[in-house]
N, C-alpha and C positions, 0 to 999 in steps of 0.2 A: 431518451432512446439509447439502447445499448449500442456500443461501437465495437466492432471486432478488429483488434489489432494483432499484429504478429511480432512477437519479441523473440529473437534468437531461435526461430523455428518453433516456438510454442504459441499456440493460439490463446488469446486472452480476451475475455469479455469484460469491458470496462465502461465507465461513465465519466465524462469530464465534468468536474465540479469547480465552481468559482465561489469562494465564500469569504473574500476579504483580501486585505493586503498581505503580501509576503513579509515576514519578519526576518531580519538578518541575524546571524549568529555563527561563530566560528567553531564551537564545540557542539557535539551531539547532545541534545537534551535527554534527560532520563525518561521522560514520557512526553508525547506530543502535546503542544499547547493548542487549545481550541481556538486561539487567536490566529494561528498559522493558516495560511492559505492552502486549501486542498487543491492540488493541481490535477490529480488523477486518482481514481479509486476503482477497484474491481477485483474479480476473482482470478487468481493464478494458481498454478500448481508448483509446489516446491518439493525438492527431494530431501528426504530425511537423511541424517548423517550416518546412523548405525544400520538401520534396516534397508536403506536405499530404495524404499518405495516412495511413491508420490502422494502428497496430501494437498487437497485444495485449501487455500487460505485466502482471506480477504486482505488485500494490500492497499495501503494508502500512501500516496506521495505527498508530503507536506514540505514545501521549501526544497532543501537539498537532501532530505532524508526520506527513506522508504521504510515504512512500518508495516508489520503484518499481524493479523489477528486470526483466531480460530473461525470467527464469523463476524458478520456486520454489527452485531450487538455488543461485542467485546469492547471494553474501554481501556484495558491495559495491553499494550503491545507485547508480543512475545520476543 
């Protein structure tokens, strides 16, 4: 079931997911490990740096790192 959260004034539709144990690490990995626990995943809007318009992106929180993708099927974070 979708949960509606409010982050810094922006509405976000998200799903809480639990997929295993959290792995520790002090440096940011180049790409997310499928072994890492997904704490939260859902659609958010992010502002582009040059055009300053808003784009919807799929965000995934794994451990201490937040990754985003163009859509849910993407495997390589942006």
